[in-house]
C-alpha positions as CSV (number, residue, x, y, z in Angstrom):
1,M,113.8,118.4,103.6
2,T,112.1,119.8,106.6
3,T,108.7,121.5,106.2
4,T,106.6,123.5,108.6
5,Q,103.1,122.9,109.6
6,S,101.1,125.1,107.3
7,P,98.3,127.3,109.0
8,P,94.7,126.4,108.4
9,A,94.0,127.3,104.7
10,T,91.5,130.0,103.8
11,I,89.0,128.6,101.2
12,T,86.0,130.0,99.6
13,T,82.6,128.6,99.8
14,N,82.6,127.5,96.0
15,A,86.0,126.0,96.3
16,R,85.1,124.1,99.3
17,R,82.0,122.8,97.3
18,R,84.2,121.6,94.5
19,V,86.7,120.0,96.7
20,F,84.1,118.0,98.6
21,A,82.4,117.3,95.3
22,S,85.4,115.8,93.9
23,T,86.0,113.7,96.9
24,M,82.5,112.3,97.0
25,M,82.4,111.4,93.4
26,G,85.6,109.5,93.7
27,N,84.4,107.5,96.7
28,I,81.0,106.8,95.0
29,V,82.8,105.2,92.0
30,E,85.2,103.2,94.3
31,Y,82.4,101.9,96.9
32,Y,79.9,101.6,94.0
33,D,82.1,99.1,92.4
34,F,83.2,97.0,95.4
35,T,79.5,96.9,96.8
36,L,78.1,95.8,93.4
37,Y,80.7,93.0,93.0
38,G,80.1,91.8,96.6
39,T,76.3,92.1,96.2
40,L,76.1,90.2,92.9
41,A,78.7,87.7,94.0
42,A,76.2,84.8,94.0
43,V,75.1,85.8,90.3
44,L,78.7,86.2,89.1
45,S,79.6,82.9,90.5
46,K,77.2,81.2,88.4
47,I,78.1,83.1,85.3
48,F,82.0,82.9,85.5
49,F,82.4,79.7,87.4
50,P,79.6,77.5,86.3
51,G,81.1,74.2,86.5
52,A,82.4,74.4,90.0
53,D,80.6,73.3,93.4
54,A,78.6,76.2,94.6
55,T,80.9,76.8,97.5
56,V,83.9,76.5,95.3
57,A,82.4,78.8,92.7
58,L,81.5,81.3,95.6
59,L,84.9,81.2,96.9
60,S,86.4,81.8,93.3
61,T,84.3,84.8,93.0
62,Y,85.5,86.2,96.4
63,V,89.1,85.9,95.2
64,G,88.3,88.5,92.9
65,V,87.6,90.7,95.9
66,S,90.7,89.7,97.7
67,L,92.9,90.2,94.5
68,S,91.7,93.6,93.8
69,Y,92.9,94.5,97.3
70,F,96.1,92.3,97.2
71,V,97.2,94.5,94.2
72,R,96.5,97.8,96.1
73,P,99.8,97.9,98.1
74,I,101.5,97.7,94.7
75,G,99.3,100.5,93.4
76,G,100.1,102.4,96.5
77,L,103.8,101.8,95.9
78,V,103.4,103.5,92.4
79,L,100.6,106.1,92.8
80,G,101.5,107.2,96.5
81,P,104.9,108.5,95.7
82,L,103.5,109.9,92.4
83,A,100.9,112.1,94.4
84,D,103.9,113.2,96.6
85,R,105.9,114.2,93.4
86,R,103.3,115.3,90.8
87,G,100.4,116.3,93.1
88,R,97.4,115.1,94.7
89,R,95.1,116.5,91.9
90,F,97.0,114.8,89.1
91,V,96.6,111.3,90.9
92,L,93.0,111.9,91.7
93,V,92.3,112.5,87.9
94,L,94.2,109.1,87.3
95,T,92.5,107.1,89.8
96,I,88.9,107.8,88.8
97,V,90.0,106.9,85.1
98,L,91.5,103.4,86.2
99,M,88.7,102.5,88.5
100,S,86.0,103.2,86.0
101,L,88.0,101.3,83.2
102,G,87.8,98.4,85.6
103,T,84.3,98.5,86.6
104,A,82.9,99.1,83.1
105,G,85.1,96.4,81.8
106,I,83.3,93.8,83.9
107,G,80.1,95.0,82.2
108,V,81.2,94.1,78.7
109,L,83.1,90.7,79.5
110,P,82.1,87.5,77.7
111,T,80.9,84.8,80.0
112,Y,82.2,81.3,80.6
113,A,79.8,79.9,78.2
114,A,81.0,82.2,75.5
115,V,84.9,81.9,76.0
116,G,85.5,79.3,78.6
117,A,88.2,79.8,81.0
118,A,89.1,82.9,79.5
119,A,86.1,84.6,81.1
120,P,87.1,84.3,84.9
121,V,90.8,85.4,83.9
122,L,89.4,88.6,82.3
123,L,87.1,89.0,85.3
124,L,90.0,89.0,87.6
125,F,92.0,91.4,85.4
126,C,89.3,93.9,85.6
127,R,89.2,93.5,89.3
128,V,93.1,94.1,89.5
129,L,92.7,97.1,87.2
130,Q,90.0,98.6,89.5
131,G,92.1,97.7,92.6
132,F,95.2,99.3,91.2
133,G,93.2,102.7,90.5
134,A,91.6,102.6,93.8
135,S,94.7,102.0,95.9
136,V,95.3,105.5,96.7
137,E,91.6,107.0,95.8
138,F,90.4,107.2,99.5
139,T,93.6,108.6,101.1
140,T,94.5,110.9,98.5
141,A,90.9,112.4,98.4
142,A,91.1,112.7,102.1
143,Q,94.3,114.5,102.2
144,F,93.2,116.7,99.3
145,M,90.3,117.9,101.5
146,L,92.2,118.3,104.7
147,E,95.2,120.0,102.9
148,H,92.8,122.5,101.5
149,E,90.9,123.1,104.9
150,R,92.5,122.0,108.1
151,G,90.8,124.1,110.6
152,S,89.5,122.7,113.9
153,R,87.2,120.0,112.5
154,R,89.5,117.3,110.8
155,N,87.7,114.4,112.3
156,Y,84.3,115.7,111.1
157,L,85.8,116.1,107.8
158,T,87.0,112.6,107.6
159,G,83.6,111.5,109.0
160,L,81.9,113.4,106.2
161,I,84.3,111.6,103.6
162,N,83.4,108.2,105.1
163,A,79.8,109.1,104.9
164,T,80.1,109.4,100.9
165,C,81.3,105.9,100.6
166,S,77.9,104.8,102.0
167,V,76.3,106.9,99.1
168,G,78.2,104.6,96.5
169,S,77.4,101.5,98.4
170,L,73.7,102.4,98.7
171,L,73.4,103.4,95.1
172,A,74.9,99.9,94.1
173,A,72.6,98.0,96.4
174,T,69.4,100.1,95.0
175,V,70.5,99.5,91.3
176,A,70.9,95.7,92.3
177,F,67.7,95.5,94.0
178,T,65.6,97.2,91.3
179,L,66.9,95.2,88.5
180,T,66.7,91.7,90.5
181,T,63.0,92.5,91.3
182,A,62.0,94.2,88.1
183,M,63.5,91.6,85.7
184,P,62.9,87.8,85.4
185,D,65.8,85.7,87.0
186,A,66.6,84.3,83.5
187,A,67.0,87.7,81.8
188,F,69.0,89.2,84.8
189,T,71.4,86.1,84.6
190,S,71.7,86.4,81.0
191,W,72.4,90.1,80.4
192,G,70.7,92.3,83.1
193,W,73.7,91.9,85.5
194,R,75.8,94.1,83.0
195,I,73.6,97.1,83.6
196,P,74.9,97.9,87.0
197,F,78.6,98.0,86.0
198,L,78.1,100.1,83.0
199,L,76.4,102.7,85.0
200,A,79.6,103.4,86.6
201,V,80.7,105.3,83.3
202,P,78.4,108.4,83.5
203,I,79.2,108.7,87.4
204,A,82.9,108.6,86.5
205,F,82.5,111.3,83.9
206,V,80.9,113.7,86.3
207,G,83.7,113.0,88.8
208,L,86.3,113.5,86.0
209,Y,84.9,116.9,85.0
210,I,85.0,118.2,88.6
211,R,88.5,117.0,89.4
212,R,90.1,118.5,86.3
213,R,88.7,122.0,87.4
214,L,90.4,121.9,90.9
215,D,93.6,123.6,92.1
216,E,96.5,121.9,93.8
217,T,96.6,121.8,97.6
218,P,98.5,124.7,99.5
219,E,100.7,122.2,101.5
220,F,101.8,120.3,98.4
221,R,102.7,123.5,96.6
222,E,104.9,124.5,99.8
223,V,106.5,121.0,99.7
224,L,107.2,121.5,95.9
225,A,108.6,124.8,96.0
226,L,110.9,123.9,99.0
227,A,112.1,120.8,97.1
228,K,113.0,123.0,93.9
229,S,114.6,126.0,96.0
230,E,116.8,123.6,97.9
231,R,117.4,121.1,95.0
232,I,116.6,118.2,96.9
233,E,115.8,114.9,95.3
234,Q,112.2,113.8,96.6
235,T,112.3,110.1,97.9
236,P,108.9,109.8,99.6
237,L,108.5,106.2,99.5
238,R,112.0,105.4,100.9
239,D,111.6,108.2,103.7
240,A,108.1,106.8,104.6
241,V,109.2,103.3,105.1
242,R,112.6,104.2,106.8
243,Y,111.4,106.9,109.2
244,Y,107.5,106.3,109.7
245,W,107.0,102.6,109.8
246,R,106.0,102.5,113.3
247,D,103.2,105.1,112.7
248,M,102.1,102.9,109.8
249,L,101.8,100.0,112.2
250,R,99.9,102.0,114.6
251,A,97.5,103.1,112.0
252,I,97.0,99.3,110.7
253,G,96.4,98.1,114.2
254,L,94.0,100.9,115.0
255,G,91.8,100.1,112.0
256,A,91.9,96.3,112.1
257,G,88.5,95.7,113.6
258,Q,86.7,98.4,111.5
259,R,88.5,96.9,108.3
260,I,87.0,93.7,108.7
261,G,83.7,95.2,109.5
262,S,83.6,97.5,106.5
263,Y,84.1,94.7,104.1
264,T,81.8,92.4,105.9
265,I,78.9,95.0,105.3
266,Q,79.8,95.7,101.7
267,A,80.8,92.2,100.5
268,Y,79.4,89.4,102.8
269,F,76.3,90.4,104.5
270,V,74.1,89.8,101.4
271,T,75.8,86.4,100.8
272,A,75.4,85.6,104.5
273,L,71.5,86.3,104.5
274,I,71.0,84.3,101.4
275,S,72.9,81.4,102.8
276,A,70.7,81.6,106.0
277,G,67.7,81.1,103.7
278,F,66.3,84.6,103.2
279,P,65.0,85.7,99.8
280,T,67.4,87.6,97.6
281,S,65.2,90.7,97.7
282,L,65.0,90.7,101.4
283,A,68.7,90.4,101.7
284,L,69.3,93.3,99.4
285,L,66.6,95.4,101.2
286,A,68.6,94.7,104.4
287,S,71.8,95.7,102.7
288,M,70.2,98.8,101.4
289,L,69.1,99.9,104.8
290,T,72.6,99.4,106.3
291,Y,73.9,101.9,103.6
292,A,71.0,104.4,104.2
293,V,71.9,104.7,107.9
294,G,75.6,104.6,107.3
295,P,76.3,108.4,106.7
296,A,74.9,109.7,110.1
297,P,77.1,107.6,112.5
298,S,80.1,108.6,110.2
299,I,79.6,112.2,110.9
300,W,78.5,112.1,114.5
301,G,81.6,110.0,115.3
302,G,83.7,112.8,113.7
303,V,82.1,115.5,115.8
304,L,82.6,113.3,118.9
305,A,86.3,112.9,118.2
306,D,86.7,116.7,117.5
307,K,84.9,117.7,120.8
308,Y,85.7,115.1,123.3
309,G,88.8,113.3,121.9
310,A,89.1,110.4,119.4
311,R,89.4,107.7,122.3
312,L,85.6,108.2,123.1
313,P,84.0,107.1,119.7
314,L,86.9,104.5,119.2
315,L,86.4,102.8,122.8
316,V,82.6,103.0,122.6
317,G,82.5,101.6,119.1
318,Y,85.1,98.9,119.4
319,G,83.8,97.9,123.0
320,L,80.4,97.5,121.7
321,F,81.6,95.4,118.6
322,V,83.4,93.0,121.1
323,L,79.9,92.5,122.8
324,L,77.7,92.4,119.8
325,T,79.6,91.0,116.7
326,V,79.0,87.4,117.6
327,P,75.3,87.9,118.4
328,T,75.0,89.7,115.1
329,F,75.9,86.5,113.2
330,M,73.7,84.4,115.6
331,A,70.8,86.9,114.7
332,I,71.4,86.2,110.9
333,G,71.1,82.6,111.5
334,S,67.8,82.9,113.5
335,R,65.7,83.0,110.3
336,S,63.9,86.1,111.4
337,I,64.4,88.9,109.0
338,V,63.4,91.5,111.5
339,L,66.1,90.3,113.9
340,A,68.7,89.9,111.3
341,T,68.1,93.3,109.8
342,A,68.3,95.0,113.1
343,A,71.4,93.3,113.9
344,V,73.3,94.4,110.6
345,V,72.0,97.9,111.0
346,V,73.5,98.1,114.6
347,F,76.6,96.5,113.3
348,T,76.6,99.1,110.6
349,V,76.3,102.2,112.9
350,L,79.2,100.9,115.2
351,N,81.4,100.4,112.3
352,N,80.9,104.0,110.9
353,L,81.0,105.5,114.4
354,V,84.7,104.8,114.7
355,S,85.5,105.5,110.9
356,A,86.4,109.4,111.3
357,P,89.4,109.2,113.7
358,L,90.6,106.0,111.7
359,N,90.7,107.9,108.5
360,T,92.4,111.0,110.2
361,A,95.1,108.7,111.4
362,Y,95.7,107.1,108.1
363,V,96.5,110.5,106.4
364,L,97.5,113.0,109.0
365,S,99.9,110.8,111.0
366,F,102.7,111.7,108.5
367,P,104.3,115.1,107.2
368,P,103.2,116.4,103.9
369,E,106.4,115.4,102.0
370,V,105.7,111.6,102.5
371,R,101.9,111.8,103.3
372,S,100.5,110.3,100.1
373,S,103.1,107.6,100.1
374,A,102.8,106.8,104.0
375,A,99.0,107.0,103.8
376,A,98.7,104.7,100.7
377,L,101.1,102.1,102.2
378,N,99.4,101.8,105.6
379,F,95.9,102.0,104.3
380,N,96.5,99.4,101.6
381,I,98.4,96.9,103.6
382,G,95.7,96.9,106.3
383,T,92.8,96.8,103.9
384,S,94.6,94.0,101.7
385,L,95.6,91.7,104.6
386,I,92.8,92.2,107.1
387,G,89.8,93.8,105.3
388,S,89.6,92.4,101.8
389,T,90.1,88.8,103.1
390,A,87.0,89.0,105.2
391,G,84.5,87.4,102.7
392,L,87.1,84.5,102.0
393,V,87.6,83.7,105.7
394,A,83.9,84.0,106.3
395,V,83.0,81.8,103.5
396,W,85.7,79.1,104.7
397,L,84.9,79.3,108.1
398,H,81.0,78.8,107.3
399,S,82.1,75.8,104.9
400,L,84.0,74.3,108.1
401,T,81.4,75.0,110.8
402,G,78.1,75.5,109.1
403,T,77.5,78.9,110.6
404,D,78.9,82.3,110.6
405,V,79.4,82.5,114.4
406,A,82.9,81.5,114.0
407,F,83.7,84.4,111.8
408,G,82.2,86.7,114.5
409,W,84.9,85.5,116.9
410,Y,87.5,86.3,114.4
411,M,86.3,89.9,114.0
412,T,86.0,90.1,117.8
413,A,89.6,89.4,118.2
414,A,90.6,92.0,115.6
415,C,88.5,94.5,117.7
416,V,90.4,93.6,120.7
417,V,93.6,94.6,118.9
418,S,92.2,97.8,117.9
419,I,91.2,98.7,121.6
420,L,94.6,98.0,122.7
421,V,96.1,100.4,120.2
422,T,93.5,102.9,121.0
423,L,94.4,102.6,124.7
424,F,98.3,102.6,124.3
425,A,99.3,103.8,120.9
426,L,96.7,106.3,119.6
427,P,98.1,108.5,116.9
428,P,98.3,112.2,118.3
429,S,97.1,113.5,115.1
430,V,93.5,112.6,115.6
431,D,93.4,114.7,118.6
432,Y,95.1,117.9,117.0
433,R,98.4,117.2,118.5
434,E,100.8,117.1,115.6
435,P,103.6,114.5,115.8
436,D,107.3,115.7,116.3
437,W,108.6,115.3,112.9
438,S,111.7,117.4,113.5
439,A,114.0,114.5,114.3
440,A,113.1,112.5,111.2
441,A,113.0,115.3,108.9
442,T,116.5,116.3,109.8
443,R,117.8,112.7,109.2
444,V,115.8,112.9,105.7
445,A,117.5,116.1,105.0
């Protein structure tokens, strides 16, 4: 099946607002949960793994982070093709329901003291459910927006989408900080930790209401109409793997450094600061500051990529990462909260600066008939293998060396890989040069 590139869609102001609001709410739910779990990892480890050594308990809790991402490729294999067959809107409604059930489920779980070994099993089940739902949330939401309005600002739009992720993370960190400072430690450990997870329910209801009122994207309607008129069986997953695996590998390599950076910010910095001897309240304040400054560089990086080409923000961001990642973790170990906070803020600015062209590459490197399947597959493989393991690798390296500097070198190596892809294999879609899909499309047909 061969499709032609649709012209930029005309979209009304009200429709544009609804599309953006739907994207924003899904990202808020996804990143609220992930950041909340990582932020409260030290508390959850005591509640669900109380009999273990402190390091083992923390590692066991971070298994929940990795497990929720290891299941994402499976979710992508199921939900990605579903979005190519049933529509982007249908899957966006489904993802927000699944993510919310997983998040709220943690808030009502019995503790280890109540049901023993069943408690951590149930905790990991909720993480699997959330991860399965989140597997295609970001990529489907991004393509939903881009397929409604392509125009000449694709990197700006994907930067704007990434900025909303910081909103969810900021909300989670703010809620956690407010409750941990307002409540006695005993009360928060006993029942107060449940409140942040249950707050995901009203957020999800708002997002679900908005998404149910949206129209399907013009490009998907075109693909569906063509498939019906030519009576072609749609096999998006098979076609994506068979004809676009090289494009997937390029996208995974391009985002390697930023993947580790993102999940370090969301799931490990608070733990690293606490382990370095800083009070929990100060660690949470530093975390909140990173999320507060996050949206601006996300949008700025998109503007730069649209105006000067994607290589500029990618090379600047990754190049500075190579120079500053190890010093960032040295600053965390310096016991100066001012120096440590400044380091994690600069780290966040660099991480978000490169996000826009990466998000564009994850989605628009593929034609619309396989876009959801290919985007979900490359995004989730990179996230699961490279990003979600950041917390585990960091805790493991810290246990071996007694410092987080070794983890800094690990991330630096990943950034070098991303620089090489930027220089020699940058996906053309991020610079408005659509790939030549005609040869592959002919084989698919």
